[in-house]
N, C-alpha and C positions, 0 to 999 in steps of 0.2 A: 471306255470313256477316253482313254489316252489317244485314241485315233484322231480325236478332234484337235490335238495339239500339233499335228503334222503341218498344218497350214502356217503355224507360228514357230516352226523349228529354228529358224535363224535367230529370232528374238530370244528363244529359250536357250540356244547355245551361247549367245552373247551374255545372257544373265548368269549362266553357269560359269562362263569364263571369267567374268568380273568377280563372281563369288570366290573362285579359286585363287585369284590374285589377292583378294582381301584376306582369304584364309591363310595363304602362304606368308603374308606379312604378319598376321596375328601369331602364327606358330613360331615365327623366327624371333619374336620380341623377347620371350623369356631367355632364349639362348643368348641374345645380344646383351640382356641385362646381366646374365652370369659372367660374360666377358668383361663388362664394365666393373663388376664387383671384384673379380679375381685379378684382372690385369690393370685396372685403373684405381679404384677406391682402395683396395687392400694394399696395392703397391705404391699408392700415393702419387700416381702418374696422372696429372690433370689433363695432359694432352690426349691420352687414351680415353679418358672420361668424355671429353668434348667430342672426340671422333665418333665413338659409339653412340653418344647422345644425339649427334647430328644425324647419324644413320637412322636412329629410332624416330626422330622427328620427320625426316623425309619419308620413311616407310609409312608413318601414320597418315601423312597427306595422301600418299598413293592409295592406302587402304580406304580412306574417306571417299576419294573419287571413285574408286572401284565399287564401293558399297552403294553410292548414289546411282551409278549406272546400272548396277545389278537390280536395284529396286525398280528403276524405270522399265527395264526390259521385262522383269518379272510381272509388273503390273500390266504392261501391254499384252503379254502372252495370256495372262489369266482372264483379263477382260474380254479379249477376242475369243478365247476358248468358251467362256460362259455365253457370249452372244451366239456363237454357232451352235452350241449344245442346246440352248433354250429354243432357238429357231427350229432345230431338228426335232426336238420333243414336241413342240407345238404343232409343227407340220404333221408329225405322226398322229397326234390327237385328232387333227382335222381329217386325216385320211382314214381313221378307224371306222369300221362299220358299227352299227348299233350293238351288234353282238359283242365285239371286242370292247367298245366304249362302256357298255354296261358293267364291265368288271371293275371299273374304277369309279369311286365317288367323285363328284365335282370338286368337293373340298380337298380331296386327296390330290387330284391333278393340279389344283392351284398351289398346294404346298410343294409338290414336286417341281413345278415350273419356277417357283420362287425360292423357297428355302433350300431345297435339295441342290438346285443348280448353284445357288450362292455358296453353299457349303463346299461344293467341288471347286468353285472359283477361288475361294479362300485357300483351299488345300493346294491348288496349283501354284498360287503365289507363294505360299509357305514352302512348298516343295522346291521351287527354284531359288527362293531367297534364303530359307533357313533349313528346310527338311533335309536337303542333300548336304548342307553345310555342317549340320550338327554331328552326324556320324563321322564325317571327315575330321572334325575337330577332336572327337574322342580318339579316333585311330591315330591321327597326327600327333596328338598330345602324348599318347602312349609310346609311339615310335621315338619322338623327340626326347621323352624322359629316359628311354633306354639308351639313346645316343649320348645323352649327358652323363648318365651313370646307370649301368645295367642293373646292379643289385637294388638300387633305390627304385628304379622303374619297374622292376618285377613286382613290387608291392602293389602297384597300380594295375598291373596285368592280371594278377590273381583275382581281383575284385570284379572284373568286368564280365566274365561268362555268366555268373549267377544273376547279375543285374540284367543282362540282355535277355536271358530266358524269362525272367520275371516280366520284362516289358512286352515280350511277345505274347505271353499268356494274358497280360492285361489288355493288349490290343484286341485279341480274339473275343475275350469276355465283354469288353466295352462295346465292340461292334454290335453284338446281340442286344445289349442294353440300349444303345442309341437308336437302333432300329425300332425298338419299342417306344422310345421317346417320339420319334417321327410319326409313328402310327397314332399315338395319343394326340399329337399336334393336329393330325388330320381330323380327329374327332372334335377337337376344340373348334377348328375352322368350320366343320360341318354344322355344329350347333349355332355358331355365329351366323352362318349363311342362312340357315333355316329361320332364325329369329328375325334377321333383317328383312328377308323377303316376306315373312308372315307377320310383320309387326302389327298391321291393322287387325288381323284376325286375333292375335294374342290379346290386344287391348279390348276388343269387343267381348271376348270370352273371359276377360279378367284373369288371365293366366300368367301375368307378369312374374308373380312370386314363384310359380312352378318353373318357368323358363329360367329365372335367375338361379334357382336351385339346380336345374339341369346343367347350366353353364358352370356353376360352381363345382359340380361333381366332375365334369369333364376337365376343368382346370385343376382340380385336386389330383385326378389320375395322372395328368401331365406332370404336376409337381412331384408326385411320388416317383414316377419313372425317371425324371430328371435327377432327383436326389440320389436314387440308386446308382445311376450312371456316373454322376459327378463324385459320389463318395468313393467309388473305385478309382477314378482317375486322379482325384485330388490327394489321395493318400500315397500316390506313387512318388511324387517329388520329395516329400519329407523322408521317405524310406531311402531313396537314392542319396539324398544329402547326408543322412546318418551313416550309410556305408562308406561313402567317399570321404567324409570327415574322419571316420575311423582310419582310413588309409593315410590321410594327412598326418594324423597323430602318430601312426606307425612310421611314416617317413621322417618326422621330426625326431622321434626316439632313436630310430636306426641311423639316421643321418648324424646325430650327435656322436653316436658310437664310432661311426666311420671317420668323422672329422677328428675325433680324439686320437684315432689310430693312424691318421694321415692318409686314409684310403679315399677320402672325399673332401672337397673344398666347400666353403660356405656358399660360394656362387652356385655350385652344382646342386647343393641341397635346396637353395632358394628356387632354382630353376625347376627342379622336380616338384616342389610344392606349388609353384606357379602353374605348372602343367596339370597338377592334381586339381587345383582350383578351377581351371578352365574345364576340366572334365566334369566337375560338379555342376558348373553352369550349363554345360552341354547336355549332360544327362538329365538335369532338371527340365531343360527345354525339351529334351527328347520325350519326356513323359507327357508333356502337354501336346507335343506334335503327334505322339501316338494316339492321344485322345482325339485330336483333330482328324487324323487318318481313320480312326475308327468311325467317326461320324461320317466321313467322306465315303467309307466303304459301304455303310448302310444306305447313304444317299445314292451312291452309284447303282446299288442293287435295285433300289426303288425306281430309278430312272430307266434302268435296263429292262425292268418289267414292262414299262410303257413302250420302249423302242422295240422290244422283242414280242410285243403282243401280236399274235397271229390273227389274221382274219379268216376264220374257218370257211366263210362263204367264198372268198376269193380263191382259197386253196382248193375248194371243191369244184371249181370250173373244169369241166372235162376238156381233154386235149382238142376235141373237135370244135368246142365252143371257142377255145383260145385261137384256133386257126381261123375260124369264121370272123372273130373280132379283128384279126389282122387284115382280112380281106374286105372288111365292111366299107361300103361306099359312103359318100358324103350326102346321099339322098336325104331329104328332110323327112322327119317322122310325121306320119299322117294322123296317128292317134288311135288306130285299131288296137284293142286290148282283149286278150282271151286268156282265161284261166282254165287249165285242163287238169282236173282232179288234184288240185293244189292242197297240200297239207303243211302245217307249220306249227312248231312249238317254240316258245322263247328259250334262249340259252339257259341251261341248268334247270329246266322245268320238264316234267314228264307229262304235263297236261297239254293236250293239243288245243292251240288257240284257233286253228282252222282245220277242217277235216273234209277232204275230197271236194273242194269247191270247184264248180265248173260253170262258166258263163262266158259270154262274149259281148263286146260292145263295138259297134261300127264307128268310124271316124265321125265326130260331130254329135254323137248321141249323148243324152243326159241320163246317167244311171244314178238313181237314188238308192241309198242303202239304209235299211232300218233294222232295228233289233234292240233287245234289252241291253242294259249295261253289262259288259263282259261277254257279249255275244260274238265279238271278233271283228267289229266294223273297222276300227282303227288299224287292227292288225292286217286286215285285207288291203287297205289302201297303202299301207307302209311297204308292201311288197312290190308295188308298181314302180316306185323310184329306186328300188333295191336298197332301201334302208335295212331291210332284212332279206334273206333269200329263202325260198320254200325248201322244206325238208323233202317233200315228195311232189311229183307233178311238175308241170311246166307253165310258165307265164310267157305268152307270146305278145310282142309288140309289132304290129304290122306283119304278123305271120312268122316272125323270127323269135327264137328263144331269147328272152331279155338278157340272159347271161352271156350271149354271144355279142352283145352290143357294148360299146364303150360306155362305162357308167357315167362319165362326165357329159358325153353327148346326150345320153338319155335324160339325165336330170335337167340339162339346159332346155329340154323340150317340155318340161313339166312345171306347172305352177302349183305350189303346195301351200295351203293355208291350214296350220295346225289347230288343234282344239284350243290351246292357250294362245291368246293374241300376244305375241312377243314383238316388242319394238325396241329399237336401239337408241342410245343417246345421240342426238343430232336434230336436224331440222325435219319438218314434215316432208319436204322435197327429197332429202337424203334417204329417209326411210322408205319412200315409195321407189326411188331410183335404185335402192338396194337390190331390187329384183332384176333390174336391167341398168347397169351403170352407163350405158350409151344412150339411154332414153332422152329425148328432147323434152323441153318444158311442155310442148303441146301434147306429147304422148303421155306425160305424167298426168296432165290435167284430164286427158281423155280417159285414162285408167281410173282416176279418182271419180270422174263423173259416172262411169259405169258402175263403180262400187258405191254410189250414192253418198259420197263424202265431199264432193267438190264444193258445194255451197257452205258446208260447215267449215272447211279449210279457208275459204274466201272470207269468212266472218272472223277469223282469228286475227289478232293484232298485226301480225306480219305475214299473213297469208301462208304461202308455201314455205316461207323462210322462218316461220315460228319454230322456236327450239322446243323440243319435247324433253320432259324430265326423264329420270331413269325409269326404263320399262314403260314409258308413256303414262306416268302417274297423273299428269294433268289432263287426261282424257277419260271419257266414260268408257264403259265396257263395249258398248255398241260402236262408238267412234274408233276404238282400237281395232275391233273386228273388221270394220270397213276399210281401215288403213291397210291392214294385212291382206285383205282381198285385193285392194288396189295394187299392192306390191306384187301380188301374183299375176294380176291381169296385165301389168306393164311388160311382162316377159313375152306377151303374145304366145302363150303356150299352146302346144298341140294337145296336151292333156292337162286338165285342171282338176285338182283335188281339194275339196272343201270338207274338212274333217270337223263336222258339227260347228262350223264357224259362222253360223247365222243365228245362233241361239239367243244372242242379246239384241237382235233386231226385232222391231215391231212388225206386224203382219203387212202393213202398207209398204214399208221400206224393203222388206224381204221380197215382196211381190215385184216391186220395181227392179230390184237387183236380178231376180230370176228372169225377168223380161229382157234385161240387158244381156244376160248370159246367152239367151237364145240367138242373139245377133252374132255371137262369136263362133267361129268355125273350129271349136275345140271339143274334144271328148271330155265331159264333165262327170266327175264322181262326187256326189253330194251325200254326205252322212247327215242324217236329220232324224228328228223324232216327230216332225210336224207333217200331218197328212196334207196340209195345204202346199207343202213343198214337193210332195211326191206326185201330186195329181197330174202335173204337166210333164213328168219324166217319161222318157221313151222305154225305160226298163226299171223295175224296182226289184231289189234283192232283199229278201227277208231272212235274216240270220237268227239262229237260236243255238247258243252254246257251241259256237264254232262251225255249225252246219248250215248249209243253204237249204232252208225248208220250203221256200217258194220263190218264184221269180216270174215276172210278167209286167204287163201294164197295170195301171190303176183299176181299170174295169175288170181285167182278168183276175186280179187278186181279190177284188171284192166278191167275185163269183166263186172262186175256188179255194181261197185261204181263210179258214175260220179266224186265225190269229189276226190277219190284216183287217177283217171285218170288225173284230173286237176293238182294235185300235181306232179304226175309223169311227165307230159308234161313240167311243169315249171322247173323241175330239169334235166330230162334226154333228153327231146326233142321229138317232134312228130314222127320223123322217127323211133327212137328206140321203141317208144310206139307201133307203128304198127307191128314192128318186134316181140316185146314181146307178143303182143296180139295173134299173130299166133304161 
């Protein structure tokens, strides 16, 4: 994490320099006070009192200015550090494949990008402004106490080693506890996220009380973890105060003896006591700083998990593929797709989602994919844009191994419509143009017309400028699906993937949409459960438990596939089946 401070090293150095000036003034003050007492007040010399008093006042002004500048430079460094770190982590999240991304819950990533980065930001500020100052105050106070009077200062020296060992133990223990706190905070955020996104379903099923109890349990776990961590850190300061106060009592007792014997002056004793008091304040602050550092250590480990998350698919690219990628031409992707004995299992799963899938699709063909729930339809199409990579076999795009292609160029040639219609906060125009930020208004309207949503948009209060609610809550399911299809079509893709994204459309609208797709010169993969959608397909893939059990045209499958005939009969009817077979 400290590598991100390099950019702000000048400001950090200035913050430390100003802090050192402030510290030097602070450590000199008890020594100056002892001079005032012994050489001025005790001797009755007002001129000396005014002299040292003036020096104290001037040094206080210097310390004030240095403190303000130190705070300014510390804040600048910590804010810039947090900005760069947050951008880096967010960029890493965007670059993760589904394999690596699936290791982190969405709520956990939100907590890491907000709470954990903020914790490190606060720690950097405290490190520059206080954290490095506090141990120097302790060390400086001990040294100055020894300078003023060696024997009195030794009482302070004896107490420090056990206190430092205790603080180190506390920091290690607290780091583990605070990591548990952050994990339970992830759980709380996860419950909140699920409740807010599923609020309609919760109310329909009258599960409000259950969800409130679930949130209460997560909040209770967070409270218990926080109490355990804070109980450890908050008992540190009183213990340190007790030990150092005992040292002060010892200094007062021993100082009285030395004053009576003429081996020490009142000013020296007062100075050593003053340095002891400063040590109390510093050590008490050090305990809270250790707690902050423990939190930061836990947060840095959590952020490092994201930054260090490896993409096993990217790492598995063979050297030949990497060299081919470097030599790749800028020729446009035509859209030919071929699977050659492709096998795939999801990360941390031993069950094959796809097993030895082999088929090919020529540019411009429409491929319909059918199968029961869990048969591997979505898994198959997710391999085409390299959201995942196959464990075995090869996927070829225009005859080349897809892994030899730059993933960015490949995905820019693909229009993808997921199962869940996901829209973003903004206008209708912005949501469609999200697929192609350079699209003109005419191109946006053309894509909307092809997706059978143009007339609906035109009827909205502000047309394409109408603002959508969060996740498009002010639209119906069918309208959201058509908007996401328009978003994919505006890319003018070479490959179009429709992952069961016409399920909310009526038969007439779906028929018009499919007719429009025929006019596009793109290879289309259509996941569907409707026979009406497969009848015009150039190729139909029938999946069952991850295996390709049949492929061909509508007529060929009616003749050779019992399962396809069964599906056809259940939807179209036996009479039409006989007619279609002939």
